[in-house]
Structure formats: C-alpha cells, structure tokens
C-alpha positions in Angstrom: 41.3 -41.8 19.0 43.7 -44.8 18.7 42.7 -48.2 20.2 45.4 -50.8 20.5 44.7 -54.2 21.6 47.6 -56.9 22.5 46.9 -60.4 23.8 49.1 -63.6 23.0 48.1 -63.8 19.3 49.0 -60.2 18.7 48.2 -56.8 18.4 45.6 -55.0 16.2 45.3 -51.4 16.2 42.2 -49.0 15.1 41.5 -45.5 14.8 38.1 -43.8 15.2 37.7 -40.3 14.2 34.8 -38.4 16.3 33.2 -35.6 14.4 31.7 -32.9 15.9 28.4 -31.3 14.5 28.5 -27.5 15.3 25.9 -25.4 16.5 23.7 -24.5 13.3 22.4 -21.2 11.9 19.4 -20.2 9.8 19.4 -17.1 7.8 16.4 -14.8 8.3 13.9 -14.7 5.5 12.4 -11.4 5.4 8.4 -10.6 5.0 7.6 -11.0 1.5 4.9 -9.0 -0.6 3.7 -10.3 -3.9 1.0 -10.2 -6.3 -2.0 -12.5 -6.4 -0.8 -15.0 -9.4 2.7 -14.3 -9.2 5.4 -16.4 -7.2 8.4 -16.1 -5.7 11.0 -19.1 -5.0 12.2 -18.6 -1.1 15.4 -20.5 -0.6 16.4 -21.4 2.8 20.3 -21.2 3.8 20.9 -23.4 7.0 24.4 -24.2 8.0 25.5 -26.6 10.8 29.5 -27.3 10.6 29.8 -31.5 9.7 26.1 -32.2 9.9 25.2 -35.1 7.6 21.6 -34.5 8.4 19.6 -31.6 7.6 15.9 -31.0 6.6 13.8 -27.9 6.1 10.0 -27.9 6.3 7.9 -24.7 5.4 4.5 -24.4 7.0 1.6 -22.6 7.1 -2.0 -23.2 7.9 -3.2 -26.4 6.6 -0.1 -26.8 4.4 3.6 -28.0 4.5 6.6 -28.3 2.2 9.8 -30.3 2.9 12.9 -29.0 1.1 15.0 -26.2 1.3 13.1 -24.2 -1.5 9.0 -22.9 -1.2 7.5 -21.5 -4.6 4.9 -18.9 -2.9 2.6 -20.0 -6.1 1.0 -22.4 -3.2 0.2 -19.5 -1.2 -2.7 -17.8 -2.1 -3.8 -15.2 0.8 -1.9 -13.5 3.5 -0.3 -15.9 6.3 2.6 -16.6 8.5 5.0 -19.0 7.4 7.2 -20.8 9.5 10.6 -22.4 8.3 12.1 -25.2 10.5 15.5 -26.2 9.8 16.7 -29.8 11.7 20.3 -30.7 11.7 22.6 -33.4 13.4 24.0 -36.8 12.3 22.8 -39.9 11.0 21.2 -41.4 14.3 20.9 -38.2 16.4 18.9 -34.5 16.1 21.9 -31.7 17.3 19.5 -29.0 17.0 16.2 -27.5 15.8 16.0 -23.7 14.4 12.8 -21.8 13.4 12.1 -18.7 11.6 8.7 -17.2 11.0 7.7 -14.6 8.4 4.7 -13.2 6.8 3.8 -13.4 3.0 0.8 -10.8 2.2 -0.7 -11.3 -1.4 -2.3 -8.5 -3.0 -5.1 -8.7 -5.5 -3.8 -8.3 -8.7 -5.3 -5.0 -10.4 -8.7 -5.2 -11.4 -8.6 -4.1 -15.3 -10.5 -6.1 -17.8 -10.4 -4.2 -21.3 -13.5 -4.6 -23.8 -12.7 -7.1 -26.7 -13.6 -6.1 -29.2 -13.8 -2.2 -28.8 -16.0 -1.4 -31.2 -19.1 1.1 -31.2 -21.4 2.9 -33.3 -21.3 6.6 -34.0 -22.8 7.9 -31.2 -22.7 5.4 -28.8 -20.3 4.8 -25.7 -18.2 2.1 -24.4 -16.8 1.5 -20.8 -13.4 1.3 -21.1 -12.4 -1.2 -17.7 -14.9 -4.1 -17.4 -13.3 -5.3 -13.9 -12.4 -1.8 -11.6 -11.7 -2.4 -8.3 -11.1 -0.5 -5.3 -7.6 -1.3 -4.5 -6.3 0.0 -7.7 -5.2 3.4 -8.6 -6.2 4.0 -12.6 -4.6 6.9 -14.9 -6.3 7.0 -18.1 -5.0 8.9 -21.2 -5.0 9.2 -24.6 -2.0 9.3 -27.1 -4.8 10.2 -30.2 -6.5 13.3 -27.7 -4.2 15.0 -25.6 -6.8 16.5 -23.8 -8.3 13.2 -22.7 -7.4 12.3 -19.0 -9.2 10.3 -16.1 -8.6 8.6 -12.9 -11.8 6.9 -13.1 -12.0 3.3 -12.4 -14.0 2.6 -15.7 -14.5 5.7 -17.5 -17.6 5.8 -20.1 -16.3 7.6 -23.3 -18.5 8.5 -26.4 -15.4 9.1 -29.0 -16.5 11.0 -32.5 -13.7 8.8 -34.3 -11.5 5.8 -33.7 -9.1 6.5 -31.0 -6.7 4.8 -28.6 -6.7 4.8 -24.7 -3.8 3.9 -22.5 -3.9 3.1 -18.8 -1.8 2.6 -16.1 -3.1 0.4 -13.3 -1.5 0.1 -9.9 -2.6 -1.8 -7.0 -0.4 -1.6 -4.0 2.2 -4.7 -3.8 1.8 -5.4 -7.5 3.8 -4.4 -10.5 2.0 -1.8 -12.3 -0.2 -3.0 -15.4 
C-alpha cells in the first residue's frame, strides 16, 4: 500500500507492506518404540509461510518441554505425547496445530553375568544373575559345541575353564 498525503506544506509519501502469514502445517511424528535407558531426539517440523512467531510445546502426563526438539530420555514409561505448534505474527496467533503420538518404553534385557566367574572344580555357577520373563535367551559355548540353552539363567558345572556366549533379546530393544 502507498499513502500520499498533501497539504499546504507539501506532500509526503509512505509505503507499507502487509505480510500474510499462510496456513501452517506440522509433519506427523510416528509412534516411537525405545528401550529403557535409550534416548531418541525427536524434531518437530512445522511450517507457516511468513510466520515471525513459531513455538513448539511437547507435553505428556506431568511434564512439558518447549523447543523444536525432544530428547526422549525424559520419558521413562509408556505414554502419549502431544506436540503443539503455534504460529503467527509478533502480536497475533494465526494458528495452533497439535500432533499426538505414543512412546513405548520396553525394559532393557535382563542380563547380569557373574563377575568374577570363578568356581572350584566340581561346583556350579549360574550364568545370569538378573533374568527376566520379557527376554529371550540363547546360550552357547565356542569351547563346547554340544552346549546350548534357552534358559534365562542356566546353571553349569564345567570340568575345565570354558567361555559361554549369550544373545539376549527383549522386544523393542537391541539385541545384547
């Protein structure tokens, strides 16, 4: 817009540009699965053409975090998270968009090996001191090809020094 004002003292001309903030959008965040103790960094992607104000608020029961990113190490149990994206001008909110998603936290595999793993000849030792029912175990020994076990905490009585290997898997967590 151009304004021209004229009077007996002369004239002035001023110009003003009116910027329109477009409709906003917010990229969907998919449900997330992570293992207890692990963390993901989730980043919101909001877009509103010509917006001079953009805020992000992540909230879940009893908590909230402001900013475009959320580090999930703050989430310790299964929960629904709401992301709120607000956009507009410095003096007016033009729109608010929300996105809900679920974060599922799986317990880490229950695995604690004895340390030191020393026994007297003829004694036995339990190979896992922290078994749990959510974890699948697969035990083997490179020193004894006949040894194989899917027990969560096998008890063994070797007659010589031997190495045991285990793969522990809990759904939603990396294999240990």
